[in-house]
N, C-alpha and C positions, 0 to 999 in steps of 0.2 A: 504493500500500500504506500509506503514512504517513497519508494522508487517511482511509482506511478504519479504521485503528487508532485514530486520534484520535476519530472519530465513534463508533466502537464503545465507547470509554471513556465517552462521553457517554450512550450508550444504557444502559450498565450502571448508571449513576447513576439514570436514569429507571426502569428495571426494579426496582432495589432499593428505590427510593422508593415505587413503587406496591405492591410486595409488602408493605411495612411499613405500608401505608395512610397514607402521608405525602402532604400536599398539595403538588402540584407544578405548575409553570407553565413553558411554553416560550416564549421571546421571541426576536425577531430584528430587526436593523436594517441597512439597506444605504444607503451613500452612493455615488451614481453621478453622472457629469458628462460633458459635452462641453467641451473646451477648445481654444482656438486661440491660439498664441503670436504676439503682435504684435511683440515685441522681436526684434532681429536676432540677439542672443546669449542663451543661458541665463546664469544667475548664475554657473555654473562656467566661463564663457568659451567654451564650444563654440557653434557655429552652430546656430540654431534651424531655419532653412530652412522657415519657415512651418508648422512641425509642428502638427498638430491630431489629436485622438484622443478616442474614447469610452473612459472608464475607470471602474473600480469602486474608489473611493478606500479604502473600508473596508466590511467585512461582519462583523456579529456574529451569533452563534448561542448562546443561553444557556438555562440551565435553573435555576429556583429550586426549592428543596425546603424546606418548612416542617415541621419535626419537632414543635415545640411552640410555644407563644406566645412563648417567649424564645430558641429555638434554630432557626437556619435555615442553609442552605447554598446555594452558588451556583457554577456552572461555566459558563465562557464560552470559546468558540473565536472566533478572528479570522482573516480572510483579506484579502489585498490583491492587486489586479491593476492596476498602474499602469504606463503606457508610460514616463513620465519625470516625476518630481516637479519642479515649477517651482522650488522653493527649493533643495532638496538635490541635484537632478539624478539621484537614484537611480531605478532600475527595480526593480519588485517582481514576483516570479513568483507563480503561482497556487498558493500554499502555505497550508495551514491549520495554525495552531498554538494552543496553550493560552494564553489571556490571563489568566484568573482561575480559581481553584479554592480556595474558602475556606469555613470554618465560622464562624458568628457567634453569640455568646452574649450576650444582653442582660441588663442589671441585675445584673452581677457585684457591683456595689455601686450605691447610688442614683445614677441619671443616667448610668451608664457601661456600655459594652459592649466586648467583646474580639473580635478577628478573628484567625484563624490560617490559614496556608496561603500560597497565591500570591495576595497581597492588593494592593489599590490603595495607592500611596504617598500620604502625607497631603496634599500640595499640589495635585497635578494635578487630581484629581477635584473638589476644592474650588473651584479657579479656573474649571473648566469650567461650574460652576453659574452663574457670572456671565457667562461668555462666550456660551454657548448656541448658538454658530454653528460648531461643529466641521465642519459640511458646507461652510462657506465657506473656512475657513483654520484651520490648527493654532495652538495657543498657541505663544508664543515658546519656552518650555521644551521643547515637543515638536519644533518645527521645527529647533531647534539641537542637539537631543540632549543637553540639560543634565540632564534627569532621566528616569528610567524611569517608565512609567505604573504598572507593577506589579512586585512583587518577593516573594520568599519570606521570611516572617517572622511577626511577631506585632505587633498594633497595638491600643492602647486608646484609645477615643474617649469623651469625656464632656462634660457641660455642668453648670455650677453658675451661680448668679446672676451675671450680667454677664461670664461667661467660658466660652468653648468651648476644648477642647484635644484634640490628637492626640499620642500618644507611641508611637513604633514602633522596633523593633529588627529589621533585615533583613540578608540576606546582602550586598546591595549590588551584585550582578552583573546586576540587571535582570530583565526578563521571561524571556528565553531563556537567560541565562548561569548556569552552575553555580558554586558556591562554589570559590574558588581558594586560599584561605588561612584563617587563624584569625580574621581581622578581620571586624567587623560594622559596618554603618552605623547611626547613631543619628539619628532624625528627631523633631523637636518643632515643633508648631504651636500657638501661643496666639492666641486671638481675643478681644479685649476688646469688650464691648457696653455702652457707657456710657449708652445711652438705652433705656428699656423701653417707650416709647410715643411716638406722634406721628411726625413726619418723621424724627427721629433714630433710630427703632427699627431701621432697616435698616443702620445703620453698624457696620462691623466693623474694628477696628484689629488687624492681624495681625502676629505676629512668628514667623518661620520659621527654623529652624536644622537643617542637614543636615551631619553630621560623618561622614566616612568616610576610610579609608586603604587603599591597595593594599599598603603595607608600612609599616615603622616610620618611614620618612622621606618617603614620597610620598603626598600627599593623593589621594583617589580623584578621577578625572577627572569623574565625573558628580555628585560631591558638592560642597556648599558647605563651606568650612573657615574656622574662626576667628571669623567675624563673623555674628551674627544678622541676618536680613534683614527690614526693616520693609516691610510690604505693607498696603494699605488697600483696602476694598471697601465700596460702598454700593449697596443695591438698594431699589427702591420699585415700586409698581404701574406707573409710567410711565417710570422712568428707572433705569439701572444704571451705576455708575461704579467704576473701580478704578485704583489707582496702585501702583507698586512701585519699589524700588531694589535692583539685584542687584550683588553684588560677589563675585568668585570668586578662589580661591587660585591658579588658573592663568589666563592671558590668555583671556578670554571676552567675549562681548557684554555691554555694560552698558546698561541701559534705564532711562529716567526717564519715568514717565507711561505 
């Protein structure tokens, strides 16, 4: 019943869009794999017993709707069917849930756009542009549950000479969580682009800050607190590089390079 209701909501979007003569497009993406565990134990310490399985790591079903040249919307559903994740040890059921649902308005002022709804958080999507291999492995942030991929809120993205930026205010409870208090998460990404031509054109010097609180005294578990995080990325036709240094208010993984 839950699956039918969710997909029915997606169909309502499509019917409404076609009724208003809006340009729409349906998209889908599936990651599937066969894996065989060579290690004696999983990372969580349980015996692997030569476990092997066919799995569907991730499935996306989405719909774009273009209302005008400057206004568009997007709805995306996700499903996972995994016997046992190698890193986290989690098992996922065959459940469908809403991953994204947003409206985007371009050129609210020169070079800027605004997104409202269940929207991507500023860093995850940006880093995946450089990783490009989600079908091989998750990003560190994703695997360790440090950040949510999406959240409900509002985000402004823009670009001026030598600088890109993202500024967002979100509930902070993640993709599936409902707001539990009065506090919001504040997210900022600044990307300096010191070179406009040549090999240096692909260099981005990023500074990322994610501030959130569960209450007046406790920083949010998924958020970064107190310290901006320097991150760098470089992309070219034949090479892509990235580096980052993460520091968390609570004991978490720290990564260099």
